[in-house]
KOLVEXTOR-935518 format. One record per residue (C-alpha): residue in three letters; residue number from 1; z, x, y. Coordinates in nm, 4 decimals. Each point is the difference from the previous one (the first is absolute). Layout:
<sites>
- type,seq,Z,X,Y
- ALA,NUM,Z,X,Y
...
</sites>
This chain:
<sites>
- type,seq,Z,X,Y
- UNK,1,13.2848,8.8333,6.0377
- UNK,2,0.3858,0.1988,-0.0043
- UNK,3,-0.1735,0.3085,-0.0040
- UNK,4,-0.1953,-0.0186,0.3187
- UNK,5,0.3343,-0.1093,0.1524
- UNK,6,0.1506,0.2666,-0.1252
- UNK,7,-0.2388,0.2055,0.1561
- UNK,8,0.0111,-0.1241,0.3590
- UNK,9,0.3189,-0.0280,0.0238
- UNK,10,0.0660,0.3595,-0.1293
- UNK,11,-0.2590,0.1376,0.2180
- UNK,12,0.1271,-0.1685,0.2894
- UNK,13,0.3486,0.1432,-0.0670
- UNK,14,-0.1485,0.3581,-0.0330
- UNK,15,-0.2029,-0.0400,0.3597
- UNK,16,0.3160,-0.0893,0.1319
- UNK,17,0.1856,0.2973,-0.1475
- UNK,18,-0.2954,0.2505,0.0939
- UNK,19,-0.0608,-0.1238,0.3525
- UNK,20,0.1200,0.2614,0.2054
- UNK,21,-0.0957,0.2529,-0.2239
- UNK,22,-0.3573,-0.0940,-0.0494
- UNK,23,-0.2968,0.2398,0.2338
- UNK,24,-0.1723,-0.0983,0.3050
- UNK,25,-0.3152,-0.0106,0.1095
- UNK,26,-0.2428,-0.0777,0.2401
- UNK,27,-0.2248,-0.3288,-0.1640
- UNK,28,-0.3675,-0.0878,0.0798
- UNK,29,0.1865,-0.1201,0.3904
- UNK,30,0.1498,0.3319,0.0039
- UNK,31,0.3218,-0.2213,-0.0013
- UNK,32,0.2858,0.1968,-0.2117
- UNK,33,0.1452,-0.1906,-0.2675
- UNK,34,0.1528,0.0767,-0.2974
- UNK,35,-0.2777,0.1064,-0.3131
- UNK,36,0.0665,0.0933,-0.3735
- UNK,37,0.1844,-0.3198,-0.0953
- UNK,38,-0.1836,-0.0083,-0.3455
- UNK,39,0.3585,0.2032,-0.0686
- UNK,40,0.1546,-0.3364,0.0115
- UNK,41,-0.2332,-0.0296,-0.3455
- UNK,42,0.1741,0.2317,-0.2082
- UNK,43,0.3461,-0.1512,-0.0951
- UNK,44,-0.1796,-0.2768,-0.1370
- UNK,45,-0.2981,0.1577,-0.1835
- UNK,46,0.2956,0.2676,-0.1213
- UNK,47,0.2309,-0.3487,-0.0710
- UNK,48,-0.2931,-0.1483,-0.1739
- UNK,49,-0.1371,0.3179,-0.2632
- UNK,50,0.3986,0.0600,-0.0865
- UNK,51,-0.0615,-0.4000,-0.0788
- UNK,52,-0.2775,0.0629,-0.1723
- UNK,53,0.1423,0.3137,-0.2357
- UNK,54,0.2646,-0.2274,-0.0850
- UNK,55,-0.1567,-0.2693,-0.1024
- UNK,56,-0.3107,0.1481,-0.1987
- UNK,57,-0.2703,-0.0679,0.2445
- UNK,58,-0.3717,0.0493,-0.0635
- UNK,59,-0.0810,0.3867,0.0510
- UNK,60,-0.2673,-0.1049,0.2924
- UNK,61,0.2730,-0.1535,0.2098
- UNK,62,0.2256,0.3098,-0.0296
- UNK,63,-0.2787,0.2178,0.0845
- UNK,64,-0.0887,-0.2517,0.2435
- UNK,65,0.3255,0.0184,0.1719
- UNK,66,0.0548,0.3733,-0.0770
- UNK,67,-0.3065,0.0797,0.1776
- UNK,68,0.0425,-0.2735,0.2987
- UNK,69,0.3053,0.1875,0.0176
- UNK,70,-0.1167,0.3712,0.0313
- UNK,71,-0.2936,-0.1568,0.2324
- UNK,72,0.2306,-0.1388,0.2448
- UNK,73,0.1938,0.3230,0.0239
- UNK,74,-0.2712,0.2261,0.0196
- UNK,75,-0.1641,-0.2374,0.2715
- UNK,76,0.3008,0.1013,0.1762
- UNK,77,-0.0225,0.3325,-0.0153
- UNK,78,-0.3202,-0.0217,0.1670
- UNK,79,0.1529,-0.2219,0.2987
- UNK,80,0.2617,0.2785,0.0486
- UNK,81,-0.2011,0.2974,0.0204
- UNK,82,-0.3943,-0.1237,-0.0670
- UNK,83,-0.1505,0.1520,0.3471
- UNK,84,-0.3067,-0.2100,0.1981
- UNK,85,-0.2335,0.3047,-0.0293
- UNK,86,-0.1757,-0.0775,-0.3514
- UNK,87,-0.0605,-0.3300,-0.1030
- UNK,88,-0.1945,-0.1858,-0.2509
- UNK,89,-0.1207,0.2033,-0.3347
- UNK,90,-0.2354,0.1835,0.2260
- UNK,91,0.2662,0.1117,0.2014
- UNK,92,0.2414,0.1018,-0.2286
- UNK,93,-0.2294,0.1464,-0.3088
- UNK,94,-0.1796,0.1501,0.3247
- UNK,95,0.3503,0.1404,0.0614
- UNK,96,0.0261,0.1413,-0.3400
- UNK,97,-0.2879,0.2174,0.0322
- UNK,98,0.0901,0.1531,0.2703
- UNK,99,0.2913,0.1260,-0.1806
- UNK,100,0.3028,-0.2611,0.1097
- UNK,101,0.1146,-0.2680,-0.1975
- UNK,102,0.1234,-0.3346,0.1985
- UNK,103,0.2905,-0.2501,-0.1439
- UNK,104,-0.3070,-0.2194,0.0265
- UNK,105,-0.1719,0.2174,-0.2704
- UNK,106,0.3417,0.0179,-0.1808
- UNK,107,0.0285,-0.4148,0.0280
- UNK,108,-0.3327,-0.0464,-0.1313
- UNK,109,0.0323,0.2559,-0.2995
- UNK,110,0.3403,-0.1308,-0.0905
- UNK,111,-0.1286,-0.3743,-0.0016
- UNK,112,-0.3193,0.1016,-0.1817
- UNK,113,0.1684,0.1444,-0.2824
- UNK,114,0.2968,-0.2837,-0.0195
- UNK,115,-0.2988,-0.2581,0.0007
- UNK,116,-0.1676,0.1680,-0.3083
- UNK,117,0.3531,0.0468,-0.1946
- UNK,118,0.0663,-0.3890,0.1164
- UNK,119,-0.3839,-0.0676,-0.1833
- UNK,120,0.1163,0.1418,-0.2600
- UNK,121,0.2667,-0.2135,-0.0704
- UNK,122,-0.1698,-0.3300,0.1224
- UNK,123,-0.3405,0.0235,-0.1182
- UNK,124,-0.1294,-0.0164,-0.4153
- UNK,125,-0.3546,-0.0087,0.1062
- UNK,126,-0.0802,0.3982,-0.0653
- UNK,127,-0.0491,0.2921,0.2961
- UNK,128,-0.2386,-0.1893,0.1617
- UNK,129,0.2359,-0.3134,0.0983
- UNK,130,0.2842,0.2643,0.0306
- UNK,131,-0.1939,0.1820,0.2496
- UNK,132,-0.1499,-0.3586,0.1592
- UNK,133,0.3672,-0.1144,0.0168
- UNK,134,0.1303,0.3433,0.1386
- UNK,135,-0.2888,-0.0416,0.3146
- UNK,136,0.0869,-0.3533,0.0440
- UNK,137,0.3952,0.0449,0.0348
- UNK,138,-0.0435,0.3292,0.2078
- UNK,139,-0.2707,-0.1590,0.1897
- UNK,140,0.1974,-0.3323,0.0853
- UNK,141,0.2860,0.2568,0.1386
- UNK,142,-0.2198,0.1628,0.2119
- UNK,143,-0.1437,-0.2657,0.1134
- UNK,144,0.3433,-0.1857,0.1137
- UNK,145,0.0669,0.2892,0.2018
- UNK,146,-0.3362,0.0192,0.2105
- UNK,147,0.0433,-0.3648,0.0699
- UNK,148,0.3635,0.0496,0.1075
- UNK,149,-0.1315,0.0930,0.3760
- UNK,150,0.1082,-0.3412,0.1194
- UNK,151,0.2868,-0.2776,-0.0570
- UNK,152,0.0125,-0.1160,-0.2879
- UNK,153,-0.3379,0.0551,-0.0748
- UNK,154,0.0468,0.1484,-0.3555
- UNK,155,0.2390,-0.2431,-0.0744
- UNK,156,-0.2468,-0.2351,0.0754
- UNK,157,-0.3401,0.1410,-0.1643
- UNK,158,0.1207,0.1130,-0.3125
- UNK,159,0.2996,-0.2918,-0.0447
- UNK,160,-0.1961,-0.2867,0.0148
- UNK,161,-0.2052,0.1417,-0.3353
- UNK,162,0.3388,0.0907,-0.1799
- UNK,163,0.1075,-0.3245,0.0284
- UNK,164,-0.3430,-0.1547,-0.1510
- UNK,165,-0.0247,0.2600,-0.2037
- UNK,166,0.3986,-0.1036,-0.1504
- UNK,167,-0.1880,-0.3053,-0.1815
- UNK,168,-0.1992,0.2387,-0.1979
- UNK,169,0.2595,0.2469,-0.1572
- UNK,170,0.2486,-0.0385,-0.2979
- UNK,171,0.3416,-0.1254,0.0781
- UNK,172,0.1893,0.3339,-0.0187
- UNK,173,-0.2528,0.1514,0.2813
- UNK,174,0.1187,-0.2614,0.2242
- UNK,175,0.3284,0.0503,-0.0852
- UNK,176,-0.0534,0.3471,0.0795
- UNK,177,-0.1478,-0.0208,0.3666
- UNK,178,0.1895,-0.3237,0.1253
- UNK,179,0.2865,0.1920,0.1256
- UNK,180,-0.2034,0.2390,0.1634
- UNK,181,-0.2245,-0.2921,0.1577
- UNK,182,0.3497,-0.1837,0.1050
- UNK,183,0.0855,0.3542,0.1717
- UNK,184,-0.4002,0.0101,0.1628
- UNK,185,0.0982,-0.3492,0.1268
- UNK,186,0.3349,0.1187,0.1820
- UNK,187,-0.1865,0.2285,0.1677
- UNK,188,-0.2961,-0.2268,0.1286
- UNK,189,0.1587,-0.1766,0.3241
- UNK,190,0.1100,0.3326,0.0833
- UNK,191,-0.3277,0.1994,0.0178
- UNK,192,-0.2094,-0.3337,0.0836
- UNK,193,0.2041,-0.0026,0.3149
- UNK,194,-0.0923,0.4232,0.0444
- UNK,195,0.4022,0.0502,-0.0214
- UNK,196,-0.0273,0.2658,-0.2919
- UNK,197,-0.2660,0.1976,-0.1694
- UNK,198,-0.0449,0.0020,-0.3737
- UNK,199,-0.1230,0.3300,-0.0185
- UNK,200,-0.1417,0.2011,-0.2575
- UNK,201,0.2919,-0.0795,-0.2029
- UNK,202,0.0254,-0.3778,0.0063
- UNK,203,-0.4230,0.0185,0.0071
- UNK,204,0.0347,0.2077,-0.3271
- UNK,205,0.2409,-0.2804,-0.1513
- UNK,206,-0.2368,-0.2700,0.1118
- UNK,207,-0.2980,0.1929,-0.1283
- UNK,208,0.1622,0.0540,-0.3598
- UNK,209,0.0826,-0.3751,-0.0208
- UNK,210,-0.3654,-0.1186,0.0655
- UNK,211,-0.1593,0.2757,-0.2191
- UNK,212,0.2790,-0.0598,-0.2808
- UNK,213,-0.1077,-0.3775,0.0071
- UNK,214,-0.3943,0.0702,0.0072
- UNK,215,0.0143,0.2341,-0.2920
- UNK,216,0.2326,-0.2436,-0.2259
- UNK,217,-0.2682,-0.3084,0.0994
- UNK,218,-0.2616,0.2304,-0.1724
- UNK,219,-0.2143,0.1365,-0.1579
- UNK,220,-0.2554,-0.2232,0.1709
- UNK,221,-0.1341,-0.1427,0.2913
- UNK,222,0.2665,0.0190,0.2022
- UNK,223,-0.0095,0.4647,-0.0554
- UNK,224,-0.3009,0.0230,0.0844
- UNK,225,0.0190,-0.2070,0.3250
- UNK,226,0.2726,0.1439,0.1068
- UNK,227,-0.1162,0.3207,-0.0757
- UNK,228,-0.2965,-0.0544,0.1901
- UNK,229,0.2281,-0.1283,0.3138
- UNK,230,0.2130,0.3328,-0.0455
- UNK,231,-0.3014,0.2140,0.0341
- UNK,232,-0.1735,-0.1648,0.2697
- UNK,233,0.2541,-0.0606,0.2353
- UNK,234,0.1177,0.4370,-0.0715
- UNK,235,-0.3118,0.0344,0.0686
- UNK,236,-0.0203,-0.1905,0.3318
- UNK,237,0.3265,0.2070,0.1121
- UNK,238,-0.1321,0.2905,-0.0758
- UNK,239,-0.3047,-0.0242,0.1941
- UNK,240,0.0728,-0.2638,0.2523
- UNK,241,0.2732,-0.2500,0.0522
- UNK,242,0.1844,-0.2568,-0.2053
- UNK,243,0.1322,-0.1659,0.3227
- UNK,244,-0.3010,-0.0028,0.1398
- UNK,245,-0.1633,-0.1774,-0.2728
- UNK,246,0.2308,-0.2680,0.0004
- UNK,247,-0.0425,-0.0905,0.3536
- UNK,248,-0.3667,-0.0348,-0.0844
- UNK,249,0.0930,-0.2290,-0.2338
- UNK,250,0.1311,-0.3667,0.1844
- UNK,251,0.1987,-0.1134,-0.3610
- UNK,252,0.1652,0.3685,-0.0579
- UNK,253,0.0301,0.0452,0.4165
- UNK,254,0.2032,-0.3675,-0.0684
- UNK,255,0.2113,0.1037,-0.2554
- UNK,256,0.1032,0.3556,0.1637
- UNK,257,0.0831,-0.1678,0.2871
- UNK,258,0.2118,-0.3134,-0.1458
- UNK,259,0.3299,-0.0361,0.1293
- UNK,260,0.0078,0.3693,0.1835
- UNK,261,0.1576,-0.0101,0.3629
- UNK,262,-0.1287,0.2936,0.0745
</sites>
């Protein structure tokens, strides 16, 4: 728990230092609030990576931390320079077909390729296992971004399964993720009250944590359940709306609105 406490305190301190420099965006209520709060994760992730290098952590833990750092930074680029005219896979790849490269397409390429490299370091199950692990990691990051349209939705819907999966992974995995989970807890209250938005930078970090825990809990039933959820919700987001799906389910709607004051 020391690692989680360190993540909590370092992330809060980082947020305080960054607060006045964070870009502002209109939230779903059209209120201008700070976004890209995921930048506050970067110091604790970098610190954990350096500590892991010195301590000789398992290669999957180091690959996870490096991927998470890259995911957060690439997410920040999309926060700052991403346009609203292209949304979802169809929007970004449709723009590519028309000869225009969007930041979202660049992000997808970097995170997809990075997920494959992570999987090579984390999985010993042959090329099929590497491909599935890559999809789980990159898909979790994408799903986290899709959730980040309401206060604390990403932290709730990915945080709960992430905490449960801590029971199913090796000790070295818990050591690697606890600083980041502690940081997520530091941002939870402000996100819940609509005081900030994680942005793609923060959502990508949360998605990478969930993806790492899923990958390291398998291979097995968790992989296939997670894969079905990721692909299903991604398809819903492309064709319909995750928010509409949540509103149609009483249980999901109550969880989504729990604690919010908007």
